[in-house]
LUMLUMDREN-2810 file (N, C-alpha, C; in Angstrom, 1 decimal):
<atoms>
<atom><aa>X</aa><ch>A</ch><at>N</at><xx>-38.8</xx><yy>-31.0</yy><zz>-73.1</zz></atom>
<atom><aa>X</aa><ch>A</ch><at>CA</at><xx>-38.4</xx><yy>-30.6</yy><zz>-71.8</zz></atom>
<atom><aa>X</aa><ch>A</ch><at>C</at><xx>-38.9</xx><yy>-32.2</yy><zz>-71.4</zz></atom>
<atom><aa>X</aa><ch>A</ch><at>N</at><xx>-37.4</xx><yy>-32.6</yy><zz>-70.8</zz></atom>
<atom><aa>X</aa><ch>A</ch><at>CA</at><xx>-37.8</xx><yy>-34.2</yy><zz>-69.8</zz></atom>
<atom><aa>X</aa><ch>A</ch><at>C</at><xx>-38.0</xx><yy>-33.7</yy><zz>-68.7</zz></atom>
<atom><aa>X</aa><ch>A</ch><at>N</at><xx>-38.8</xx><yy>-34.7</yy><zz>-68.2</zz></atom>
<atom><aa>X</aa><ch>A</ch><at>CA</at><xx>-39.1</xx><yy>-34.2</yy><zz>-66.5</zz></atom>
<atom><aa>X</aa><ch>A</ch><at>C</at><xx>-37.8</xx><yy>-35.3</yy><zz>-65.9</zz></atom>
<atom><aa>X</aa><ch>A</ch><at>N</at><xx>-37.3</xx><yy>-34.8</yy><zz>-64.3</zz></atom>
<atom><aa>X</aa><ch>A</ch><at>CA</at><xx>-37.2</xx><yy>-36.1</yy><zz>-63.8</zz></atom>
<atom><aa>X</aa><ch>A</ch><at>C</at><xx>-37.4</xx><yy>-37.4</yy><zz>-64.0</zz></atom>
<atom><aa>X</aa><ch>A</ch><at>N</at><xx>-36.3</xx><yy>-38.1</yy><zz>-64.1</zz></atom>
<atom><aa>X</aa><ch>A</ch><at>CA</at><xx>-36.8</xx><yy>-39.5</yy><zz>-63.6</zz></atom>
<atom><aa>X</aa><ch>A</ch><at>C</at><xx>-36.4</xx><yy>-39.5</yy><zz>-65.2</zz></atom>
<atom><aa>X</aa><ch>A</ch><at>N</at><xx>-37.0</xx><yy>-39.4</yy><zz>-66.1</zz></atom>
<atom><aa>X</aa><ch>A</ch><at>CA</at><xx>-37.6</xx><yy>-39.9</yy><zz>-67.7</zz></atom>
<atom><aa>X</aa><ch>A</ch><at>C</at><xx>-36.6</xx><yy>-40.7</yy><zz>-68.2</zz></atom>
<atom><aa>X</aa><ch>A</ch><at>N</at><xx>-37.5</xx><yy>-41.8</yy><zz>-68.7</zz></atom>
<atom><aa>X</aa><ch>A</ch><at>CA</at><xx>-36.4</xx><yy>-42.7</yy><zz>-69.2</zz></atom>
<atom><aa>X</aa><ch>A</ch><at>C</at><xx>-37.0</xx><yy>-43.3</yy><zz>-70.0</zz></atom>
<atom><aa>X</aa><ch>A</ch><at>N</at><xx>-36.0</xx><yy>-43.2</yy><zz>-71.7</zz></atom>
<atom><aa>X</aa><ch>A</ch><at>CA</at><xx>-36.8</xx><yy>-43.9</yy><zz>-72.9</zz></atom>
<atom><aa>X</aa><ch>A</ch><at>C</at><xx>-37.5</xx><yy>-45.6</yy><zz>-72.5</zz></atom>
<atom><aa>X</aa><ch>A</ch><at>N</at><xx>-38.3</xx><yy>-46.0</yy><zz>-73.4</zz></atom>
<atom><aa>X</aa><ch>A</ch><at>CA</at><xx>-38.8</xx><yy>-47.3</yy><zz>-73.4</zz></atom>
<atom><aa>X</aa><ch>A</ch><at>C</at><xx>-38.8</xx><yy>-47.3</yy><zz>-74.7</zz></atom>
<atom><aa>X</aa><ch>A</ch><at>N</at><xx>-38.1</xx><yy>-47.5</yy><zz>-75.1</zz></atom>
<atom><aa>X</aa><ch>A</ch><at>CA</at><xx>-37.7</xx><yy>-48.1</yy><zz>-76.6</zz></atom>
<atom><aa>X</aa><ch>A</ch><at>C</at><xx>-36.2</xx><yy>-47.0</yy><zz>-77.2</zz></atom>
<atom><aa>X</aa><ch>A</ch><at>N</at><xx>-35.6</xx><yy>-47.9</yy><zz>-78.4</zz></atom>
<atom><aa>X</aa><ch>A</ch><at>CA</at><xx>-34.8</xx><yy>-47.6</yy><zz>-78.8</zz></atom>
<atom><aa>X</aa><ch>A</ch><at>C</at><xx>-34.9</xx><yy>-46.9</yy><zz>-80.2</zz></atom>
<atom><aa>X</aa><ch>A</ch><at>N</at><xx>-34.3</xx><yy>-46.0</yy><zz>-80.5</zz></atom>
<atom><aa>X</aa><ch>A</ch><at>CA</at><xx>-34.7</xx><yy>-44.7</yy><zz>-81.4</zz></atom>
<atom><aa>X</aa><ch>A</ch><at>C</at><xx>-34.2</xx><yy>-44.8</yy><zz>-82.4</zz></atom>
<atom><aa>X</aa><ch>A</ch><at>N</at><xx>-34.4</xx><yy>-45.1</yy><zz>-83.6</zz></atom>
<atom><aa>X</aa><ch>A</ch><at>CA</at><xx>-33.5</xx><yy>-44.8</yy><zz>-85.0</zz></atom>
<atom><aa>X</aa><ch>A</ch><at>C</at><xx>-33.2</xx><yy>-43.5</yy><zz>-86.2</zz></atom>
<atom><aa>X</aa><ch>A</ch><at>N</at><xx>-34.6</xx><yy>-43.2</yy><zz>-85.4</zz></atom>
<atom><aa>X</aa><ch>A</ch><at>CA</at><xx>-34.4</xx><yy>-42.1</yy><zz>-85.7</zz></atom>
<atom><aa>X</aa><ch>A</ch><at>C</at><xx>-33.4</xx><yy>-40.7</yy><zz>-86.0</zz></atom>
<atom><aa>X</aa><ch>A</ch><at>N</at><xx>-33.1</xx><yy>-40.1</yy><zz>-86.7</zz></atom>
<atom><aa>X</aa><ch>A</ch><at>CA</at><xx>-31.8</xx><yy>-38.8</yy><zz>-86.5</zz></atom>
<atom><aa>X</aa><ch>A</ch><at>C</at><xx>-32.4</xx><yy>-37.3</yy><zz>-86.3</zz></atom>
<atom><aa>X</aa><ch>A</ch><at>N</at><xx>-31.7</xx><yy>-37.3</yy><zz>-85.3</zz></atom>
<atom><aa>X</aa><ch>A</ch><at>CA</at><xx>-31.6</xx><yy>-36.2</yy><zz>-84.9</zz></atom>
<atom><aa>X</aa><ch>A</ch><at>C</at><xx>-30.3</xx><yy>-35.2</yy><zz>-84.5</zz></atom>
<atom><aa>X</aa><ch>A</ch><at>N</at><xx>-29.9</xx><yy>-33.7</yy><zz>-83.9</zz></atom>
<atom><aa>X</aa><ch>A</ch><at>CA</at><xx>-29.8</xx><yy>-32.7</yy><zz>-83.8</zz></atom>
<atom><aa>X</aa><ch>A</ch><at>C</at><xx>-30.0</xx><yy>-32.7</yy><zz>-82.9</zz></atom>
<atom><aa>X</aa><ch>A</ch><at>N</at><xx>-29.4</xx><yy>-32.9</yy><zz>-81.3</zz></atom>
<atom><aa>X</aa><ch>A</ch><at>CA</at><xx>-29.8</xx><yy>-32.4</yy><zz>-80.1</zz></atom>
<atom><aa>X</aa><ch>A</ch><at>C</at><xx>-29.1</xx><yy>-31.1</yy><zz>-79.5</zz></atom>
<atom><aa>X</aa><ch>A</ch><at>N</at><xx>-29.1</xx><yy>-30.4</yy><zz>-79.1</zz></atom>
<atom><aa>X</aa><ch>A</ch><at>CA</at><xx>-28.3</xx><yy>-29.7</yy><zz>-78.0</zz></atom>
<atom><aa>X</aa><ch>A</ch><at>C</at><xx>-28.6</xx><yy>-29.9</yy><zz>-76.8</zz></atom>
<atom><aa>X</aa><ch>A</ch><at>N</at><xx>-28.4</xx><yy>-29.4</yy><zz>-75.8</zz></atom>
<atom><aa>X</aa><ch>A</ch><at>CA</at><xx>-28.6</xx><yy>-29.6</yy><zz>-74.2</zz></atom>
<atom><aa>X</aa><ch>A</ch><at>C</at><xx>-28.8</xx><yy>-28.0</yy><zz>-73.8</zz></atom>
<atom><aa>X</aa><ch>A</ch><at>N</at><xx>-30.0</xx><yy>-27.4</yy><zz>-73.5</zz></atom>
<atom><aa>X</aa><ch>A</ch><at>CA</at><xx>-29.7</xx><yy>-26.3</yy><zz>-72.8</zz></atom>
<atom><aa>X</aa><ch>A</ch><at>C</at><xx>-29.8</xx><yy>-26.4</yy><zz>-70.8</zz></atom>
<atom><aa>X</aa><ch>A</ch><at>N</at><xx>-30.9</xx><yy>-27.1</yy><zz>-70.5</zz></atom>
<atom><aa>X</aa><ch>A</ch><at>CA</at><xx>-30.3</xx><yy>-27.0</yy><zz>-69.0</zz></atom>
<atom><aa>X</aa><ch>A</ch><at>C</at><xx>-29.8</xx><yy>-28.4</yy><zz>-68.8</zz></atom>
<atom><aa>X</aa><ch>A</ch><at>N</at><xx>-29.8</xx><yy>-28.5</yy><zz>-67.4</zz></atom>
<atom><aa>X</aa><ch>A</ch><at>CA</at><xx>-29.8</xx><yy>-30.4</yy><zz>-66.9</zz></atom>
<atom><aa>X</aa><ch>A</ch><at>C</at><xx>-28.9</xx><yy>-30.8</yy><zz>-67.0</zz></atom>
<atom><aa>X</aa><ch>A</ch><at>N</at><xx>-29.1</xx><yy>-32.8</yy><zz>-67.3</zz></atom>
<atom><aa>X</aa><ch>A</ch><at>CA</at><xx>-28.3</xx><yy>-33.2</yy><zz>-67.9</zz></atom>
<atom><aa>X</aa><ch>A</ch><at>C</at><xx>-28.7</xx><yy>-34.2</yy><zz>-68.1</zz></atom>
<atom><aa>X</aa><ch>A</ch><at>N</at><xx>-28.3</xx><yy>-34.6</yy><zz>-69.5</zz></atom>
<atom><aa>X</aa><ch>A</ch><at>CA</at><xx>-28.7</xx><yy>-36.1</yy><zz>-70.5</zz></atom>
<atom><aa>X</aa><ch>A</ch><at>C</at><xx>-28.0</xx><yy>-37.3</yy><zz>-70.4</zz></atom>
<atom><aa>X</aa><ch>A</ch><at>N</at><xx>-28.4</xx><yy>-38.4</yy><zz>-70.6</zz></atom>
<atom><aa>X</aa><ch>A</ch><at>CA</at><xx>-27.9</xx><yy>-39.8</yy><zz>-70.6</zz></atom>
<atom><aa>X</aa><ch>A</ch><at>C</at><xx>-28.1</xx><yy>-40.1</yy><zz>-71.8</zz></atom>
<atom><aa>X</aa><ch>A</ch><at>N</at><xx>-27.6</xx><yy>-40.5</yy><zz>-72.7</zz></atom>
<atom><aa>X</aa><ch>A</ch><at>CA</at><xx>-27.3</xx><yy>-41.2</yy><zz>-74.3</zz></atom>
<atom><aa>X</aa><ch>A</ch><at>C</at><xx>-26.9</xx><yy>-42.7</yy><zz>-74.5</zz></atom>
<atom><aa>X</aa><ch>A</ch><at>N</at><xx>-27.5</xx><yy>-43.2</yy><zz>-74.3</zz></atom>
<atom><aa>X</aa><ch>A</ch><at>CA</at><xx>-26.8</xx><yy>-45.2</yy><zz>-74.8</zz></atom>
<atom><aa>X</aa><ch>A</ch><at>C</at><xx>-27.5</xx><yy>-45.2</yy><zz>-76.2</zz></atom>
<atom><aa>X</aa><ch>A</ch><at>N</at><xx>-26.2</xx><yy>-45.8</yy><zz>-76.8</zz></atom>
<atom><aa>X</aa><ch>A</ch><at>CA</at><xx>-25.8</xx><yy>-46.4</yy><zz>-77.8</zz></atom>
<atom><aa>X</aa><ch>A</ch><at>C</at><xx>-26.5</xx><yy>-47.8</yy><zz>-78.3</zz></atom>
<atom><aa>X</aa><ch>A</ch><at>N</at><xx>-27.3</xx><yy>-48.6</yy><zz>-78.9</zz></atom>
<atom><aa>X</aa><ch>A</ch><at>CA</at><xx>-27.4</xx><yy>-49.7</yy><zz>-79.2</zz></atom>
<atom><aa>X</aa><ch>A</ch><at>C</at><xx>-26.1</xx><yy>-50.6</yy><zz>-78.9</zz></atom>
<atom><aa>X</aa><ch>A</ch><at>N</at><xx>-24.8</xx><yy>-50.4</yy><zz>-78.9</zz></atom>
<atom><aa>X</aa><ch>A</ch><at>CA</at><xx>-23.4</xx><yy>-50.6</yy><zz>-79.0</zz></atom>
<atom><aa>X</aa><ch>A</ch><at>C</at><xx>-22.9</xx><yy>-51.1</yy><zz>-77.3</zz></atom>
<atom><aa>X</aa><ch>A</ch><at>N</at><xx>-23.9</xx><yy>-50.2</yy><zz>-76.3</zz></atom>
<atom><aa>X</aa><ch>A</ch><at>CA</at><xx>-23.1</xx><yy>-50.6</yy><zz>-75.5</zz></atom>
<atom><aa>X</aa><ch>A</ch><at>C</at><xx>-22.4</xx><yy>-48.7</yy><zz>-74.4</zz></atom>
<atom><aa>X</aa><ch>A</ch><at>N</at><xx>-22.3</xx><yy>-47.5</yy><zz>-75.6</zz></atom>
<atom><aa>X</aa><ch>A</ch><at>CA</at><xx>-21.8</xx><yy>-47.0</yy><zz>-75.0</zz></atom>
<atom><aa>X</aa><ch>A</ch><at>C</at><xx>-22.6</xx><yy>-45.6</yy><zz>-75.0</zz></atom>
<atom><aa>X</aa><ch>A</ch><at>N</at><xx>-22.3</xx><yy>-45.2</yy><zz>-73.8</zz></atom>
<atom><aa>X</aa><ch>A</ch><at>CA</at><xx>-23.5</xx><yy>-43.8</yy><zz>-73.2</zz></atom>
<atom><aa>X</aa><ch>A</ch><at>C</at><xx>-22.2</xx><yy>-42.4</yy><zz>-73.2</zz></atom>
<atom><aa>X</aa><ch>A</ch><at>N</at><xx>-23.1</xx><yy>-41.3</yy><zz>-73.3</zz></atom>
<atom><aa>X</aa><ch>A</ch><at>CA</at><xx>-22.2</xx><yy>-40.5</yy><zz>-73.4</zz></atom>
<atom><aa>X</aa><ch>A</ch><at>C</at><xx>-23.3</xx><yy>-39.7</yy><zz>-72.0</zz></atom>
<atom><aa>X</aa><ch>A</ch><at>N</at><xx>-22.5</xx><yy>-38.7</yy><zz>-71.1</zz></atom>
<atom><aa>X</aa><ch>A</ch><at>CA</at><xx>-23.6</xx><yy>-38.1</yy><zz>-70.2</zz></atom>
<atom><aa>X</aa><ch>A</ch><at>C</at><xx>-23.7</xx><yy>-36.1</yy><zz>-71.1</zz></atom>
<atom><aa>X</aa><ch>A</ch><at>N</at><xx>-24.7</xx><yy>-36.0</yy><zz>-71.8</zz></atom>
<atom><aa>X</aa><ch>A</ch><at>CA</at><xx>-24.1</xx><yy>-34.4</yy><zz>-72.1</zz></atom>
<atom><aa>X</aa><ch>A</ch><at>C</at><xx>-25.2</xx><yy>-33.3</yy><zz>-71.1</zz></atom>
<atom><aa>X</aa><ch>A</ch><at>N</at><xx>-24.2</xx><yy>-32.4</yy><zz>-70.6</zz></atom>
<atom><aa>X</aa><ch>A</ch><at>CA</at><xx>-24.2</xx><yy>-31.1</yy><zz>-69.8</zz></atom>
<atom><aa>X</aa><ch>A</ch><at>C</at><xx>-25.0</xx><yy>-30.0</yy><zz>-71.0</zz></atom>
<atom><aa>X</aa><ch>A</ch><at>N</at><xx>-25.1</xx><yy>-28.8</yy><zz>-70.4</zz></atom>
<atom><aa>X</aa><ch>A</ch><at>CA</at><xx>-25.4</xx><yy>-27.4</yy><zz>-71.1</zz></atom>
<atom><aa>X</aa><ch>A</ch><at>C</at><xx>-24.7</xx><yy>-27.6</yy><zz>-72.1</zz></atom>
<atom><aa>X</aa><ch>A</ch><at>N</at><xx>-24.7</xx><yy>-27.4</yy><zz>-73.1</zz></atom>
<atom><aa>X</aa><ch>A</ch><at>CA</at><xx>-23.8</xx><yy>-26.5</yy><zz>-74.1</zz></atom>
<atom><aa>X</aa><ch>A</ch><at>C</at><xx>-23.5</xx><yy>-27.8</yy><zz>-75.1</zz></atom>
<atom><aa>X</aa><ch>A</ch><at>N</at><xx>-23.5</xx><yy>-29.1</yy><zz>-74.9</zz></atom>
<atom><aa>X</aa><ch>A</ch><at>CA</at><xx>-23.2</xx><yy>-30.5</yy><zz>-75.6</zz></atom>
<atom><aa>X</aa><ch>A</ch><at>C</at><xx>-24.4</xx><yy>-30.4</yy><zz>-76.3</zz></atom>
<atom><aa>X</aa><ch>A</ch><at>N</at><xx>-24.2</xx><yy>-31.3</yy><zz>-77.4</zz></atom>
<atom><aa>X</aa><ch>A</ch><at>CA</at><xx>-25.3</xx><yy>-31.9</yy><zz>-78.6</zz></atom>
<atom><aa>X</aa><ch>A</ch><at>C</at><xx>-24.8</xx><yy>-32.8</yy><zz>-79.0</zz></atom>
<atom><aa>X</aa><ch>A</ch><at>N</at><xx>-25.0</xx><yy>-33.5</yy><zz>-79.5</zz></atom>
<atom><aa>X</aa><ch>A</ch><at>CA</at><xx>-24.6</xx><yy>-34.4</yy><zz>-80.8</zz></atom>
<atom><aa>X</aa><ch>A</ch><at>C</at><xx>-25.7</xx><yy>-34.6</yy><zz>-81.9</zz></atom>
<atom><aa>X</aa><ch>A</ch><at>N</at><xx>-25.5</xx><yy>-35.1</yy><zz>-82.9</zz></atom>
<atom><aa>X</aa><ch>A</ch><at>CA</at><xx>-25.8</xx><yy>-35.6</yy><zz>-84.3</zz></atom>
<atom><aa>X</aa><ch>A</ch><at>C</at><xx>-25.9</xx><yy>-36.9</yy><zz>-84.6</zz></atom>
<atom><aa>X</aa><ch>A</ch><at>N</at><xx>-27.3</xx><yy>-37.1</yy><zz>-85.1</zz></atom>
<atom><aa>X</aa><ch>A</ch><at>CA</at><xx>-27.0</xx><yy>-39.5</yy><zz>-85.4</zz></atom>
<atom><aa>X</aa><ch>A</ch><at>C</at><xx>-28.3</xx><yy>-39.0</yy><zz>-86.7</zz></atom>
<atom><aa>X</aa><ch>A</ch><at>N</at><xx>-27.9</xx><yy>-39.2</yy><zz>-87.6</zz></atom>
<atom><aa>X</aa><ch>A</ch><at>CA</at><xx>-28.3</xx><yy>-40.0</yy><zz>-89.1</zz></atom>
<atom><aa>X</aa><ch>A</ch><at>C</at><xx>-29.8</xx><yy>-40.5</yy><zz>-88.9</zz></atom>
<atom><aa>X</aa><ch>A</ch><at>N</at><xx>-30.2</xx><yy>-40.8</yy><zz>-89.7</zz></atom>
<atom><aa>X</aa><ch>A</ch><at>CA</at><xx>-31.5</xx><yy>-41.7</yy><zz>-89.7</zz></atom>
<atom><aa>X</aa><ch>A</ch><at>C</at><xx>-30.6</xx><yy>-43.3</yy><zz>-90.0</zz></atom>
<atom><aa>X</aa><ch>A</ch><at>N</at><xx>-30.9</xx><yy>-44.3</yy><zz>-89.0</zz></atom>
<atom><aa>X</aa><ch>A</ch><at>CA</at><xx>-30.7</xx><yy>-45.6</yy><zz>-88.8</zz></atom>
<atom><aa>X</aa><ch>A</ch><at>C</at><xx>-29.5</xx><yy>-45.8</yy><zz>-88.9</zz></atom>
<atom><aa>X</aa><ch>A</ch><at>N</at><xx>-28.8</xx><yy>-45.1</yy><zz>-88.5</zz></atom>
<atom><aa>X</aa><ch>A</ch><at>CA</at><xx>-27.3</xx><yy>-44.8</yy><zz>-88.2</zz></atom>
<atom><aa>X</aa><ch>A</ch><at>C</at><xx>-26.8</xx><yy>-45.4</yy><zz>-87.1</zz></atom>
<atom><aa>X</aa><ch>A</ch><at>N</at><xx>-27.1</xx><yy>-45.7</yy><zz>-85.8</zz></atom>
<atom><aa>X</aa><ch>A</ch><at>CA</at><xx>-26.7</xx><yy>-45.4</yy><zz>-84.5</zz></atom>
<atom><aa>X</aa><ch>A</ch><at>C</at><xx>-28.0</xx><yy>-45.6</yy><zz>-83.7</zz></atom>
<atom><aa>X</aa><ch>A</ch><at>N</at><xx>-28.9</xx><yy>-47.0</yy><zz>-83.6</zz></atom>
<atom><aa>X</aa><ch>A</ch><at>CA</at><xx>-29.9</xx><yy>-46.9</yy><zz>-82.2</zz></atom>
<atom><aa>X</aa><ch>A</ch><at>C</at><xx>-29.4</xx><yy>-46.5</yy><zz>-80.7</zz></atom>
<atom><aa>X</aa><ch>A</ch><at>N</at><xx>-30.4</xx><yy>-45.4</yy><zz>-80.5</zz></atom>
<atom><aa>X</aa><ch>A</ch><at>CA</at><xx>-30.2</xx><yy>-44.6</yy><zz>-78.7</zz></atom>
<atom><aa>X</aa><ch>A</ch><at>C</at><xx>-31.8</xx><yy>-44.8</yy><zz>-78.3</zz></atom>
<atom><aa>X</aa><ch>A</ch><at>N</at><xx>-30.6</xx><yy>-44.5</yy><zz>-76.7</zz></atom>
<atom><aa>X</aa><ch>A</ch><at>CA</at><xx>-32.7</xx><yy>-44.1</yy><zz>-75.9</zz></atom>
<atom><aa>X</aa><ch>A</ch><at>C</at><xx>-31.5</xx><yy>-43.3</yy><zz>-74.8</zz></atom>
<atom><aa>X</aa><ch>A</ch><at>N</at><xx>-32.5</xx><yy>-42.5</yy><zz>-74.3</zz></atom>
<atom><aa>X</aa><ch>A</ch><at>CA</at><xx>-32.2</xx><yy>-41.1</yy><zz>-73.3</zz></atom>
<atom><aa>X</aa><ch>A</ch><at>C</at><xx>-32.8</xx><yy>-41.3</yy><zz>-72.0</zz></atom>
<atom><aa>X</aa><ch>A</ch><at>N</at><xx>-32.0</xx><yy>-41.0</yy><zz>-71.1</zz></atom>
<atom><aa>X</aa><ch>A</ch><at>CA</at><xx>-32.5</xx><yy>-40.5</yy><zz>-69.8</zz></atom>
<atom><aa>X</aa><ch>A</ch><at>C</at><xx>-32.3</xx><yy>-39.5</yy><zz>-69.1</zz></atom>
<atom><aa>X</aa><ch>A</ch><at>N</at><xx>-33.3</xx><yy>-38.7</yy><zz>-67.9</zz></atom>
<atom><aa>X</aa><ch>A</ch><at>CA</at><xx>-32.2</xx><yy>-38.1</yy><zz>-67.4</zz></atom>
<atom><aa>X</aa><ch>A</ch><at>C</at><xx>-32.5</xx><yy>-38.7</yy><zz>-65.9</zz></atom>
<atom><aa>X</aa><ch>A</ch><at>N</at><xx>-32.0</xx><yy>-37.6</yy><zz>-65.0</zz></atom>
<atom><aa>X</aa><ch>A</ch><at>CA</at><xx>-32.4</xx><yy>-38.0</yy><zz>-63.1</zz></atom>
<atom><aa>X</aa><ch>A</ch><at>C</at><xx>-33.0</xx><yy>-37.0</yy><zz>-63.3</zz></atom>
<atom><aa>X</aa><ch>A</ch><at>N</at><xx>-32.3</xx><yy>-35.5</yy><zz>-63.5</zz></atom>
<atom><aa>X</aa><ch>A</ch><at>CA</at><xx>-32.8</xx><yy>-34.1</yy><zz>-62.5</zz></atom>
<atom><aa>X</aa><ch>A</ch><at>C</at><xx>-33.8</xx><yy>-33.4</yy><zz>-63.8</zz></atom>
<atom><aa>X</aa><ch>A</ch><at>N</at><xx>-33.9</xx><yy>-34.5</yy><zz>-65.2</zz></atom>
<atom><aa>X</aa><ch>A</ch><at>CA</at><xx>-35.0</xx><yy>-33.0</yy><zz>-65.3</zz></atom>
<atom><aa>X</aa><ch>A</ch><at>C</at><xx>-33.7</xx><yy>-32.9</yy><zz>-67.0</zz></atom>
<atom><aa>X</aa><ch>A</ch><at>N</at><xx>-34.0</xx><yy>-32.6</yy><zz>-68.0</zz></atom>
<atom><aa>X</aa><ch>A</ch><at>CA</at><xx>-32.9</xx><yy>-31.6</yy><zz>-69.0</zz></atom>
<atom><aa>X</aa><ch>A</ch><at>C</at><xx>-34.3</xx><yy>-30.7</yy><zz>-70.0</zz></atom>
<atom><aa>X</aa><ch>A</ch><at>N</at><xx>-33.8</xx><yy>-29.9</yy><zz>-70.3</zz></atom>
<atom><aa>X</aa><ch>A</ch><at>CA</at><xx>-34.2</xx><yy>-29.1</yy><zz>-71.2</zz></atom>
<atom><aa>X</aa><ch>A</ch><at>C</at><xx>-33.4</xx><yy>-29.0</yy><zz>-72.4</zz></atom>
<atom><aa>X</aa><ch>A</ch><at>N</at><xx>-34.0</xx><yy>-29.6</yy><zz>-74.0</zz></atom>
<atom><aa>X</aa><ch>A</ch><at>CA</at><xx>-33.5</xx><yy>-29.7</yy><zz>-74.7</zz></atom>
<atom><aa>X</aa><ch>A</ch><at>C</at><xx>-33.8</xx><yy>-29.1</yy><zz>-75.5</zz></atom>
<atom><aa>X</aa><ch>A</ch><at>N</at><xx>-32.8</xx><yy>-29.0</yy><zz>-76.9</zz></atom>
<atom><aa>X</aa><ch>A</ch><at>CA</at><xx>-33.2</xx><yy>-27.9</yy><zz>-78.6</zz></atom>
<atom><aa>X</aa><ch>A</ch><at>C</at><xx>-33.5</xx><yy>-29.0</yy><zz>-79.1</zz></atom>
<atom><aa>X</aa><ch>A</ch><at>N</at><xx>-34.1</xx><yy>-29.9</yy><zz>-80.2</zz></atom>
<atom><aa>X</aa><ch>A</ch><at>CA</at><xx>-34.1</xx><yy>-31.3</yy><zz>-81.0</zz></atom>
<atom><aa>X</aa><ch>A</ch><at>C</at><xx>-34.5</xx><yy>-30.5</yy><zz>-82.4</zz></atom>
<atom><aa>X</aa><ch>A</ch><at>N</at><xx>-33.8</xx><yy>-31.1</yy><zz>-83.6</zz></atom>
<atom><aa>X</aa><ch>A</ch><at>CA</at><xx>-34.0</xx><yy>-30.8</yy><zz>-84.9</zz></atom>
<atom><aa>X</aa><ch>A</ch><at>C</at><xx>-34.5</xx><yy>-32.7</yy><zz>-85.4</zz></atom>
<atom><aa>X</aa><ch>A</ch><at>N</at><xx>-35.6</xx><yy>-32.8</yy><zz>-85.5</zz></atom>
<atom><aa>X</aa><ch>A</ch><at>CA</at><xx>-35.6</xx><yy>-34.2</yy><zz>-86.0</zz></atom>
<atom><aa>X</aa><ch>A</ch><at>C</at><xx>-35.8</xx><yy>-34.1</yy><zz>-87.6</zz></atom>
</atoms>
């Protein structure tokens, strides 16, 4: 669960499967692309594939598999 105002302080290169259960999450890739995820949306990234970091203004509840 990410609290309102959460912002990652580093780029993550670990692989994840992530599903947004509640709230909204913005994920930024190291190449500058940004994606806004809402409830029911997900992403998958492999280890060392695309460094990413996330933030949320209002908070978000997630299901994450590392």
